[in-house]
Steps between C-alpha positions, in 0.01 A plus 500: 500500500780747594694412188213582266454841673866584450490393141194723440678789663807436281296489176311813603831677579635405154186618316489825692870562428457433134192720465656767719821492301308537175305800631815656635669471156195655338529797737873540521618424146360831361644686798853357437463573130401859566785539749775363278372696204486824702867440598581439130325823412707681762819367340364600149427847636848525645682381183296654211208679663554846352547365150198273523276776619624740234446233235150416609400866527639556150328192348162583650535879476422561866664598831297238691787252558726570794780314661311417819246300297754253362510253786124497554435459129756211473341327799147540377575375153693201630224396738237535231713333236558202727142392443524519116790268446472253214713216385516334165596138455622369173454131464562480131750227403726582212567205273831512323 
């Protein structure tokens, strides 16, 4: 009787851990993507920020783009773009 109870607790713990881990990844994966992309945007701003902003303002004939928007824009585009990934598999066999 005691053995069955401990086995049930063990199975319940495993199921809870798997479901909890899955939910945690759904919540924290976009947060990590946003954070790393924001850091990448900060590096981009530091390295070529002025040139990037001047180029974008010239292309779009505006003064709307500023250096302080580069990290936030990079992070937002990376987070959104993560959900639109696609992969193409080529299974064609070439006969020689």
